[in-house]
LOSE-992310 format. One line per 4 residues: for each residue x, z, y of C-alpha. Coordinates in steps of 0.2 Angstrom, whole numbers, always signed. Layout:
BEGIN
X,Z,Y  ...
***
This chain:
BEGIN
+2,+87,-61  -12,+85,-48  -14,+83,-29  -31,+85,-21
-36,+74,-6  -49,+83,+5  -57,+72,+18  -74,+75,+28
-81,+61,+16  -74,+66,-1  -63,+77,-11  -54,+69,-25
-39,+72,-37  -24,+61,-40  -17,+64,-57  +2,+61,-60
+10,+59,-77  +15,+48,-92  +2,+42,-104  -11,+51,-94
-21,+35,-92  -26,+36,-110  -35,+52,-106  -47,+43,-95
-63,+48,-104  -58,+66,-103  -53,+65,-85  -69,+56,-80
-79,+69,-88  -69,+83,-80  -73,+75,-63  -92,+73,-66
-91,+54,-67  -102,+50,-82  -108,+32,-78  -121,+24,-90
-110,+8,-89  -93,+3,-81  -84,-12,-76  -65,-12,-78
-56,-25,-69  -38,-27,-74  -23,-37,-68  -18,-49,-82
+0,-45,-78  -2,-27,-85  +5,-26,-102  -7,-31,-115
-4,-16,-126  -9,-4,-113  -25,-14,-109  -30,-15,-127
-28,+4,-129  -38,+7,-113  -52,-4,-119  -53,+6,-135
-54,+22,-125  -68,+15,-114  -77,+5,-127  -95,+9,-126
-112,+0,-125  -113,-11,-109  -95,-8,-102  -87,-24,-96
-68,-29,-95  -63,-42,-84  -45,-49,-83  -39,-58,-67
-22,-65,-61  -22,-55,-45  -11,-61,-30  -11,-59,-11
-19,-77,-8  -34,-72,-17  -38,-57,-7  -53,-65,+1
-72,-65,+1  -73,-78,-13  -65,-66,-25  -76,-51,-19
-91,-62,-20  -87,-66,-38  -85,-47,-42  -102,-44,-33
-111,-57,-44  -104,-49,-60  -111,-32,-54  -128,-39,-48
-130,-50,-64  -127,-34,-75  -138,-23,-64  -125,-10,-60
-132,+4,-49  -123,+17,-37  -120,+29,-51  -111,+16,-62
-92,+14,-60  -80,+1,-55  -62,+4,-62  -47,-5,-55
-32,-7,-66  -18,-16,-56  -7,-16,-41  -12,-15,-22
-21,-32,-22  -32,-27,-36  -36,-10,-29  -39,-17,-11
-51,-30,-18  -60,-19,-31  -62,-5,-19  -69,-16,-5
-82,-23,-18  -87,-6,-24  -89,+1,-6  -101,-13,-1
-111,-15,-17  -128,-7,-14  -119,+3,+0  -107,+11,-12
-104,+14,-31  -92,+25,-40  -74,+19,-39  -59,+24,-49
-41,+18,-46  -28,+16,-59  -13,+9,-49  +0,+0,-60
+14,-3,-47  +25,+9,-38  +19,+1,-22  +1,+5,-26
+4,+22,-33  +12,+29,-17  +2,+19,-4  -14,+9,-6
-22,+20,-20  -22,+34,-8  -33,+36,+8  -48,+25,+6
-43,+10,+15  -51,-6,+7  -47,-23,+13  -46,-42,+11
-37,-56,+22  -44,-70,+32  -38,-83,+44  -34,-69,+57
-22,-61,+46  -19,-47,+33  -33,-34,+29  -44,-40,+44
-60,-37,+34  -62,-20,+26  -70,-2,+25  -65,+16,+24
-71,+22,+7  -62,+36,-3  -61,+34,-22  -69,+46,-34
-53,+48,-43  -35,+41,-44  -24,+41,-60  -6,+38,-57
+3,+34,-74  +22,+31,-74  +20,+21,-91  +15,+6,-81
+31,+6,-71  +42,+3,-86  +36,-15,-86  +40,-19,-68
+54,-30,-63  +67,-22,-51  +60,-32,-36  +43,-24,-38
+51,-7,-39  +60,-11,-22  +43,-16,-15  +36,+1,-19
+52,+10,-13  +49,+3,+4  +33,+13,+6  +42,+29,-1
+55,+26,+12  +43,+24,+26  +34,+41,+22  +51,+49,+23
+56,+41,+39  +40,+47,+48  +39,+64,+41  +53,+72,+31
+72,+69,+35  +77,+80,+20  +67,+68,+9  +75,+53,+17
+92,+61,+13  +86,+63,-5  +81,+45,-6  +98,+39,+0
+107,+49,-13  +94,+44,-27  +87,+27,-24  +97,+19,-38
+90,+32,-50  +73,+28,-44  +74,+9,-45  +82,+12,-62
+67,+22,-68  +75,+39,-71  +59,+47,-74  +62,+65,-67
+69,+58,-50  +55,+45,-50  +41,+57,-52  +48,+68,-39
+49,+54,-27  +31,+48,-30  +24,+65,-29  +33,+69,-13
+28,+53,-5  +10,+55,-10  +10,+72,-3  +15,+66,+14
+2,+53,+14  -11,+65,+8  -7,+77,+22  -8,+63,+36
-25,+57,+29  -33,+74,+29  -29,+76,+47  -35,+58,+52
-45,+50,+39  -51,+35,+50  -35,+31,+58  -40,+36,+76
-24,+44,+80  -10,+51,+69  -14,+41,+53  -7,+26,+63
+10,+32,+60  +8,+26,+42  +9,+9,+50  +27,+12,+54
+36,-5,+52  +20,-14,+47  +15,-22,+63  +31,-33,+61
+29,-33,+42  +11,-40,+42  +16,-54,+54  +31,-58,+43
+20,-60,+28  +7,-70,+37  +19,-82,+45  +26,-86,+28
+8,-88,+21  +10,-73,+9  +23,-83,-1  +32,-75,-16
+48,-78,-6  +44,-62,+4  +32,-49,-4  +24,-35,+5
+36,-22,+1  +51,-33,+6  +42,-37,+22  +40,-18,+25
+58,-15,+23  +62,-29,+36  +48,-22,+47  +55,-4,+46
+73,-10,+51  +66,-21,+65  +55,-6,+71  +70,+6,+70
+81,-6,+80  +67,-8,+93  +66,+11,+94  +84,+12,+98
+83,-2,+111  +70,+7,+120  +81,+23,+120  +71,+33,+108
+80,+33,+92  +98,+39,+94  +112,+28,+88  +118,+39,+74
+100,+40,+66  +98,+21,+68  +115,+19,+59  +108,+30,+44
+93,+18,+42  +104,+2,+44  +116,+8,+31  +102,+12,+19
+94,-5,+22  +111,-13,+19  +113,-4,+2  +95,-11,-2
+101,-29,+4  +86,-30,+16  +95,-31,+32  +94,-49,+38
+79,-58,+45  +89,-74,+45  +86,-76,+27  +68,-79,+30
+65,-85,+48  +71,-97,+61  +69,-97,+80  +54,-109,+77
+44,-96,+69  +45,-84,+84  +28,-90,+91  +19,-88,+75
+26,-71,+72  +22,-64,+89  +4,-72,+88  +0,-63,+72
+7,-47,+80  -5,-49,+95  -20,-49,+82  -14,-32,+74
-29,-20,+72  -20,-6,+82  -20,-17,+98  -33,-12,+111
-28,-24,+125  -17,-39,+128  -1,-30,+123  +6,-26,+106
+5,-8,+100  +20,-2,+90  +24,+14,+80  +42,+19,+84
+54,+33,+80  +62,+45,+92  +71,+52,+77  +70,+52,+58
+54,+62,+54  +47,+61,+72  +36,+45,+75  +30,+40,+92
+12,+34,+95  +5,+23,+109  +19,+12,+113  +13,-4,+120
+24,-20,+124  +21,-37,+130  +21,-52,+118  +35,-59,+127
+46,-44,+126  +43,-42,+107  +45,-60,+104  +62,-60,+113
+68,-45,+104  +64,-52,+87  +73,-68,+93  +88,-58,+96
+89,-54,+78  +88,-72,+72  +103,-83,+74  +96,-100,+70
***
């Protein structure tokens, strides 16, 4: 099963399946990717048996394999510089290839390094978490964090190829599956109410790795994102809807210092709920549709900011929201909903108003 993403910069396929990552040499050749050498950077949390088998498939001449314990706190220039040093030391050129085998952090770091090394080398993404398979591996956003916040340094650079293999998901803890489910849910909320109803009925099967349901959810989610990206590759307009809930979510993550206490997907779930409640408060999202979203968040057990924040955190949260990339003036720009599948762009609010609203959701 394949999807093709077609942008002005590049056309590339996304392969979906089980055990298809072990056909990597064949897939590379089919897509005219024949580097003299490649570097495969993999997350050490990926099952060793899979990495060992991939090494055998790619074992050839000057190919390099590097294992890293990726985490959000190392999404910085230091890590990128280390990768660039390896590429330079081994005299990689633009026609050589960097392969990322890992989750969203690995993909963001590796794609950024590939996009700036000699102004761009070939990049192949093998996402190994549900979150990365339905979100960060598609669309060409690269990025690292700095003192200003999450993903504040980055480029737009489409990959040459994405291989999405469900075999990786079998090793994920349920918390990581929920993390990826957050992005699938977001895609449904901004684009397809029928898909949202499907998710409400099947989320337990998805989280419990019922493969036929999971594959359908992943494919539909990726198709939604693909269609949005093809309309607006550089996020000048409609692609901003993919940030639904994320202005809140990134501020939540940054406030807590990217701690394991609240991972990205969990922050997105809280951000989606907060944005939905704010949409309702602004008389956009009807009460009955908000109730559908609230009930689903309650089923997922991500419906309470009080577990993570206190009133004393409000200034920090709102300050991070003021630094969001979508803002163009001294106000905060939010993507909101007027109903499920109908997002609204260009909603700007004062820092005080947003801060007070978040405060109304926190009791202590």
